[in-house]
C-alpha distance (Angstrom), angle and dihedral (degrees) to the residues before:
residue distance angle dihedral
M1 . . .
V2 3.78 . .
D3 3.81 112.6 .
K4 3.77 122.3 -139.7
N5 3.80 124.3 -153.3
L6 3.80 91.6 23.1
G7 3.78 89.3 165.9
S8 3.79 92.3 67.1
V9 3.81 105.1 42.7
D10 3.81 129.7 99.2
L11 3.79 122.2 -119.3
I12 3.79 112.2 -112.9
V13 3.80 122.2 -171.7
D14 3.82 112.5 -99.6
E15 3.82 92.0 5.3
V16 3.81 114.4 137.2
Y17 3.82 118.8 -131.6
G18 3.77 113.8 -158.8
G19 3.77 127.8 -153.4
S20 3.80 132.5 -164.9
R21 3.78 125.4 -58.5
N22 3.79 102.5 -126.2
G23 3.77 95.5 119.9
N24 3.80 95.6 -121.1
A25 3.81 142.1 80.0
S26 3.79 91.5 -70.0
D27 3.85 88.1 73.0
D28 3.81 89.8 73.6
P29 3.84 107.6 111.3
L30 3.82 96.8 -160.7
A31 3.80 95.0 81.6
E32 3.81 92.3 60.6
L33 3.81 93.5 33.0
L34 3.82 97.0 53.8
G35 3.79 108.8 2.2
V36 3.82 94.5 -110.1
D37 3.80 126.1 129.8
N38 3.81 124.7 -95.3
G39 3.82 97.7 -117.1
A40 3.78 122.4 125.1
G41 3.79 125.3 -87.8
F42 3.79 112.9 -13.2
R43 3.81 117.5 47.1
H44 3.78 123.4 172.3
L45 3.78 151.1 174.2
G46 3.78 117.0 -140.3
R47 3.78 128.9 23.6
R48 3.78 118.7 -40.9
P49 3.02 145.9 -108.6
G50 3.81 100.4 16.4
V51 3.81 119.9 90.1
D52 3.80 90.0 -142.4
T53 3.83 93.0 53.7
L54 3.81 100.2 42.5
K55 3.79 115.7 92.6
L56 3.79 98.3 -176.5
L57 3.78 137.7 1.0
V58 3.79 125.1 -157.1
L59 3.82 121.6 -164.5
K60 3.79 117.1 -167.3
T61 3.78 124.0 -175.0
S62 3.78 133.7 -173.3
F63 3.86 93.9 -154.1
S64 3.84 85.0 -146.0
D65 3.81 104.9 93.6
V66 3.81 105.9 102.0
N67 3.81 91.7 -168.4
W68 3.82 91.7 54.3
P69 3.80 103.1 30.8
D70 3.82 106.7 -168.8
S71 3.79 109.7 -169.5
L72 3.78 141.4 -176.1
D73 3.81 119.1 -144.5
K74 3.80 101.0 -158.3
E75 3.78 94.6 -178.1
R76 3.83 93.4 59.4
G77 3.79 98.6 25.6
L78 3.82 94.8 -120.7
F79 3.81 127.8 141.6
L80 3.80 121.2 -160.1
Y81 3.79 112.8 -156.4
Y82 3.80 132.4 179.1
G83 3.80 122.3 -144.7
D84 3.79 128.3 -117.0
N85 3.81 101.7 -98.0
R86 3.78 104.6 109.4
K87 3.83 101.5 157.5
P88 3.82 139.0 40.2
R89 3.81 110.8 -66.2
E90 3.77 138.4 98.9
L91 3.80 112.4 -47.2
H92 3.81 95.7 -115.5
D93 3.83 98.8 33.9
T94 3.81 97.8 96.5
P95 3.82 125.6 138.6
R96 3.82 96.1 -119.1
Q97 3.82 93.5 37.4
G98 3.79 88.8 -125.2
N99 3.80 96.4 146.3
L100 3.78 91.0 46.5
I101 3.80 88.9 52.3
L102 3.80 90.0 50.1
R103 3.78 92.4 50.9
N104 3.80 92.2 49.3
L105 3.81 92.9 46.9
F106 3.79 94.2 51.7
D107 3.82 93.1 42.0
E108 3.79 89.1 55.0
A109 3.81 92.2 44.1
H110 3.82 89.5 57.4
N111 3.79 94.3 45.2
T112 3.81 110.3 122.4
I113 3.80 89.4 -139.5
C114 3.79 109.2 61.4
S115 3.79 113.8 -136.1
S116 3.81 121.8 -132.3
H117 3.81 88.6 -133.2
F118 3.79 127.1 63.3
P119 3.81 127.7 149.0
P120 3.82 115.3 -116.7
I121 3.82 111.2 -119.9
L122 3.80 116.9 -142.6
L123 3.79 119.4 -164.0
F124 3.80 125.0 -149.8
G125 3.79 134.4 174.4
N126 3.76 133.3 -160.0
T127 3.79 118.5 -106.7
G128 3.80 97.6 -158.8
I129 3.84 91.0 -115.3
F130 3.80 110.8 109.8
R131 3.84 104.0 -63.4
D132 3.79 97.3 -41.2
A133 3.81 112.8 148.3
R134 3.79 131.3 -147.5
F135 3.80 117.0 -147.0
L136 3.82 107.7 -125.9
G137 3.79 98.9 -178.9
L138 3.80 149.8 -89.2
A139 3.80 110.5 -59.5
V140 3.79 141.8 -167.5
P141 3.82 129.6 -164.8
G142 3.81 118.9 -91.8
A143 3.77 134.0 8.5
E144 3.78 141.0 -112.7
G145 3.79 109.6 -74.7
M146 3.81 95.3 13.5
G147 3.79 121.5 113.5
S148 3.77 133.2 -158.7
D149 3.80 90.6 -83.6
D150 3.79 92.8 56.4
D151 3.81 113.1 37.0
L152 3.82 97.8 55.4
V153 3.79 115.6 32.3
A154 3.78 133.6 163.8
V155 3.81 111.8 -125.8
W156 3.78 127.5 -164.8
R157 3.78 124.6 -125.5
T158 3.82 133.0 175.1
S159 3.80 121.6 -130.0
K160 3.79 123.8 -135.5
A161 3.80 86.9 -99.0
G162 3.82 89.9 57.3
I163 3.79 95.6 -107.6
R164 3.80 117.7 139.2
F165 3.78 122.7 -133.0
Q166 3.78 140.4 161.4
N167 3.77 136.3 -116.4
Y168 3.80 133.6 174.3
K169 3.79 125.4 -101.6
A170 3.81 107.9 -160.7
T171 3.80 130.7 -169.6
F172 3.79 118.6 -150.5
T173 3.79 131.0 -177.0
V174 3.80 116.4 -131.3
L175 3.78 104.4 -140.2
D176 3.77 125.5 -131.6
V177 3.80 92.8 -101.0
S178 3.79 115.6 127.6
Q179 3.79 96.1 -174.6
V180 3.80 137.8 24.8
S181 3.77 108.2 -154.0
R182 3.77 124.7 -133.6
Q183 3.80 88.0 -128.6
W184 3.81 91.3 62.0
I185 3.82 91.4 45.8
N186 3.80 89.2 53.6
D187 3.80 90.8 47.6
I188 3.82 90.0 49.9
K189 3.78 89.6 56.3
R190 3.82 87.9 54.8
S191 3.86 89.8 50.3
E192 3.81 90.5 -110.3
I193 3.81 92.2 127.3
L194 3.79 106.0 140.2
T195 3.83 97.0 18.6
S196 3.80 93.6 56.9
P197 3.85 114.6 112.9
H198 3.80 86.8 -138.4
V199 3.80 97.1 59.8
P200 3.85 112.7 128.6
V201 3.79 111.2 -110.0
A202 3.81 95.0 -134.4
W203 3.78 90.3 55.0
S204 3.82 96.9 46.2
D205 3.82 89.4 47.4
W206 3.78 90.1 55.3
V207 3.81 93.6 47.7
R208 3.81 91.9 51.0
T209 3.82 100.9 36.8
R210 3.86 107.6 9.6
K211 3.79 88.6 -121.1
F212 3.82 111.5 158.9
R213 3.80 118.0 -140.3
S214 3.78 103.8 174.6
L215 3.77 129.1 -163.6
K216 3.79 101.9 -116.5
S217 3.77 121.9 -174.3
T218 3.82 126.5 -164.9
P219 3.83 114.4 -151.1
I220 3.79 113.5 -114.5
L221 3.78 94.7 -152.6
T222 3.81 113.2 68.3
I223 3.80 96.9 168.6
R224 3.78 108.6 66.5
N225 3.78 119.9 -154.4
R226 3.80 124.5 -143.9
R227 3.80 94.5 -88.4
M228 3.80 90.9 56.4
Q229 3.81 93.1 50.9
V230 3.82 100.3 44.5
P231 3.84 120.7 75.6
E232 3.79 121.6 -125.5
G233 3.77 135.2 -160.4
P234 3.84 118.1 -0.5
L235 3.81 91.5 -7.0
K236 3.79 91.0 67.7
A237 3.84 89.8 70.9
Y238 3.81 90.4 67.3
I239 3.78 95.1 56.0
D240 3.83 92.3 40.7
L241 3.82 87.9 57.9
I242 3.82 92.3 53.0
Y243 3.78 93.9 45.3
E244 3.80 95.2 47.3
A245 3.81 90.1 50.3
Y246 3.82 94.3 55.0
K247 3.82 108.7 21.6
S248 3.82 92.3 98.6
R249 3.82 93.2 43.0
P250 3.81 105.9 36.2
Y251 3.81 91.8 161.3
E252 3.80 88.2 69.1
F253 3.78 94.4 51.4
E254 3.80 92.9 82.5
K255 3.81 91.2 74.3
C256 3.78 90.4 53.1
A257 3.82 89.7 44.5
M258 3.80 90.6 55.1
E259 3.81 91.0 51.3
I260 3.80 89.4 49.1
A261 3.81 89.5 51.2
K262 3.81 89.2 52.6
L263 3.80 89.8 55.8
F264 3.81 87.6 60.6
L265 3.80 95.4 35.3
P266 3.81 106.8 31.4
D267 3.82 93.3 177.4
V268 3.83 92.1 66.8
H269 3.81 111.2 119.1
R270 3.80 141.8 161.5
D271 3.80 94.1 36.8
E272 3.79 119.1 177.7
L273 3.80 130.9 -169.0
T274 3.78 119.6 -133.3
R275 3.77 136.5 -163.7
P276 3.84 122.7 -50.8
W277 3.80 122.6 -109.6
R278 3.78 125.8 -132.0
D279 3.84 93.5 -113.6
G280 3.83 92.2 64.2
G281 3.79 97.0 -98.4
R282 3.76 125.1 117.6
D283 3.75 132.2 -160.6
A284 3.75 134.7 -134.0
T285 3.76 134.5 -176.1
G286 3.75 133.3 -158.6
L287 3.77 150.0 146.1
Y288 3.78 129.0 -91.4
R289 3.80 115.4 -155.4
I290 3.81 120.2 -140.5
G291 3.78 116.7 -168.0
K292 3.79 131.4 4.7
E293 3.78 136.5 -74.0
A294 3.83 116.6 -39.2
G295 3.80 93.5 1.0
A296 3.82 94.7 54.0
I297 3.78 126.7 111.7
D298 3.80 129.9 -161.9
V299 3.80 122.9 -132.3
E300 3.80 119.9 -162.6
F301 3.79 122.0 -130.3
A302 3.81 139.0 179.9
L303 3.79 123.1 -141.7
E304 3.78 129.8 -151.7
A305 3.85 117.8 -163.4
K306 3.81 122.6 -160.1
C307 3.81 120.1 -177.8
Y308 3.79 99.7 -166.4
A309 3.79 134.4 153.8
L310 3.79 115.0 -104.0
N311 3.81 92.0 -105.2
R312 3.79 93.9 56.1
A313 3.77 119.3 80.9
V314 3.78 127.9 -146.8
G315 3.77 103.0 -120.1
V316 3.78 140.5 -150.3
E317 3.80 93.8 -88.6
A318 3.81 94.4 62.7
V319 3.79 92.5 45.0
S320 3.81 92.3 47.7
R321 3.79 90.7 51.7
L322 3.80 91.6 51.4
I323 3.80 91.6 47.9
S324 3.81 91.4 48.6
R325 3.79 90.6 56.6
L326 3.80 94.5 54.3
R327 3.78 114.4 103.8
H328 3.78 127.4 -161.7
R329 3.84 112.0 -55.8
Q330 3.80 93.2 9.1
F331 3.78 127.3 118.3
G332 3.78 133.0 -156.8
I333 3.80 134.3 -130.3
L334 3.80 121.2 -158.1
V335 3.82 114.6 -164.9
T336 3.79 118.5 -174.2
T337 3.80 137.7 164.2
S338 3.78 86.2 -144.0
Y339 3.79 132.6 38.9
L340 3.78 140.2 -78.3
H341 3.78 116.0 -107.7
E342 3.79 112.1 -111.4
Q343 3.79 93.5 -119.7
A344 3.81 90.9 53.5
Y345 3.81 89.9 47.8
K346 3.78 89.9 52.1
E347 3.78 90.6 52.4
I348 3.80 91.1 55.1
V349 3.81 96.2 45.1
H350 3.80 101.8 38.3
D351 3.79 94.0 45.9
G352 3.78 93.1 43.3
H353 3.81 96.4 -124.2
P354 3.84 113.2 175.1
V355 3.80 95.9 -122.2
I356 3.82 126.0 137.3
V357 3.82 113.4 -148.6
I358 3.81 115.9 -150.9
A359 3.79 105.2 -176.2
A360 3.81 132.7 -179.3
A361 3.82 95.4 -86.6
D362 3.82 91.0 49.5
I363 3.81 91.3 50.7
A364 3.80 93.8 47.7
E365 3.81 93.5 49.3
K366 3.79 93.2 46.7
L367 3.81 93.5 48.5
K368 3.80 91.2 49.4
N369 3.80 92.2 50.4
K370 3.80 93.7 43.8
F371 3.81 103.2 41.6
G372 3.81 106.1 14.3
S373 3.79 109.4 -147.3
V374 3.81 129.0 44.4
A375 3.80 87.7 -117.9
H376 3.81 90.4 60.5
V377 3.81 89.8 49.8
N378 3.79 89.4 52.2
Q379 3.80 89.3 53.9
W380 3.82 89.2 50.2
L381 3.82 90.3 52.3
G382 3.78 90.1 51.7
R383 3.79 90.4 59.0
L384 3.81 95.6 53.1
């Protein structure tokens, strides 16, 4: 839907703002909505790249670039964003100065003396319909528990010509702000950012004290149907790669399944494979560490691996067997290249069994975010 009077509306989280339908750059609604340009990636009001000269920063992502997999974690309120260096050159020498802006933002965020000026950061994502944009939230650099070595890191990539180069991977916190008022946007344009009576409390608290109040969202649906567990579009290529690699040797999939589980649960350690079962599955056990150093404890788990085609569901029998093996204070992990049958899912959820389900869609999304391209995933498989 094309919005009229974009220059007078508020920004509401997850609301879609539609532009024109000319089939070119003029369709982008952000220019009229916020007064920024219609270029890709970094948009801004004020003079870049300094934190003290920027009035407003807008980050827009397509969520479709597998080599630079921006992602939004709605449950934790975290946004992962890649910088604007996409070819071999110096890390900060980009046309729109995006990486330089990122460096300055995160440097200022970690400054022990909080500045009275900081540009609000507005996040938008493509919808796939013309150039319509969905408002994802008001963000700030960093996250609770992350230090300066963690929230902005330079990652290496290799160009098609085989030349290595760096780009930034930045973590932002989406603040607990459901609506950005038009009055505050107008005040921002007049450089009345923090002094405005319409400034969101969560944002002003962060500017003054660096206190994170993230917008966390708990999923309503706890029983996922087939559509929610099976990847679609470009993501399907990731799971196809895994399945093709192990479909003729399903007994060997359990090692890959354990490595996949570690991507989701990085504190898993001391894993051990056990005997194969007649139905083609194979078990593994291990320990999951909670806490750090002397104060840590280890929790035992059992893993079930199922290398199935996407049209074959993991049924009640496999889930029941996994549950029957769990002893007191243990939990289970089910890893499958397919999906869990709805009845089996209901048995886990309704009876409160401590089983983590890692289905095909979960695997594909995690591999994309972790490794980028399918080719990089194939290299990872070759090292297992």
